[in-house]
C-alpha positions as CSV (number, residue, x, y, z in Angstrom):
1,M,0.0,0.0,0.0
2,P,1.5,3.3,-1.0
3,D,2.1,6.1,1.5
4,H,-0.2,9.0,1.3
5,W,1.8,11.5,3.5
6,S,1.4,14.2,0.9
7,F,-2.4,14.1,1.2
8,V,-2.1,14.1,5.0
9,A,0.2,17.1,4.8
10,A,-2.2,18.9,2.4
11,A,-5.1,18.2,4.7
12,Y,-3.3,19.6,7.7
13,G,-2.2,22.6,5.6
14,L,-5.7,23.3,4.4
15,T,-7.1,23.0,7.9
16,A,-4.5,25.5,9.2
17,L,-5.4,27.9,6.4
18,V,-9.1,27.7,7.1
19,L,-8.6,28.1,10.8
20,G,-6.4,31.1,10.2
21,I,-8.9,32.8,8.0
22,Y,-11.7,32.0,10.5
23,W,-9.5,33.5,13.4
24,R,-9.0,36.7,11.4
25,R,-12.7,37.0,10.8
26,L,-13.4,36.5,14.6
27,V,-10.9,39.2,15.4
28,R,-12.5,41.7,13.0
29,K,-16.0,40.9,14.4
30,E,-14.7,41.5,17.9
31,K,-13.3,44.9,17.0
32,E,-16.7,45.8,15.3
33,V,-18.6,44.7,18.5
34,N,-16.2,46.7,20.7
35,T,-16.5,49.8,18.6
36,L,-20.3,49.5,18.4
37,K,-20.5,49.0,22.2
38,T,-18.3,52.1,22.9
39,T,-20.3,54.3,20.5
40,R,-23.6,53.0,21.9
41,T,-22.4,53.7,25.5
42,A,-21.2,57.2,24.6
43,T,-24.5,58.2,22.8
44,S,-27.0,56.5,25.2
45,G,-26.1,58.3,28.4
46,A,-25.8,57.0,31.9
47,E,-29.5,56.1,32.6
48,R,-31.8,53.7,30.8
49,S,-34.6,55.2,28.8
50,Q,-37.1,52.5,29.5
51,N,-38.2,50.8,32.7
52,P,-37.1,47.3,33.4
53,S,-39.4,44.6,32.2
54,R,-41.8,42.8,34.6
55,T,-43.2,39.3,34.7
56,G,-46.2,38.5,32.6
57,H,-48.4,37.5,35.5
58,P,-47.7,39.8,38.5
59,R,-48.5,38.2,41.9
60,P,-51.2,39.7,44.0
61,E,-50.3,41.5,47.2
62,P,-50.5,39.2,50.2
63,V,-53.0,41.5,52.0
64,S,-55.4,41.5,49.0
65,R,-56.0,37.7,49.2
66,P,-58.9,36.5,51.3
67,P,-58.1,34.3,54.3
68,L,-58.2,30.5,53.9
69,Q,-61.3,28.9,55.4
70,Q,-61.3,25.5,57.0
């Protein structure tokens, strides 16, 4: 059976190339997110413009419930 080391080396080389390209893409995306985050923080101000969200079904106050009857 012939040796296929050239194909193994080509597969490792191709994998390294693809991972390198993907790494560069992730670095660019990280820079975009960081610049977007800094510009958003600078323009939005210190306070939130909306109230925090609440649950869909608020619980009734304990005093508003009728007492349990036995």
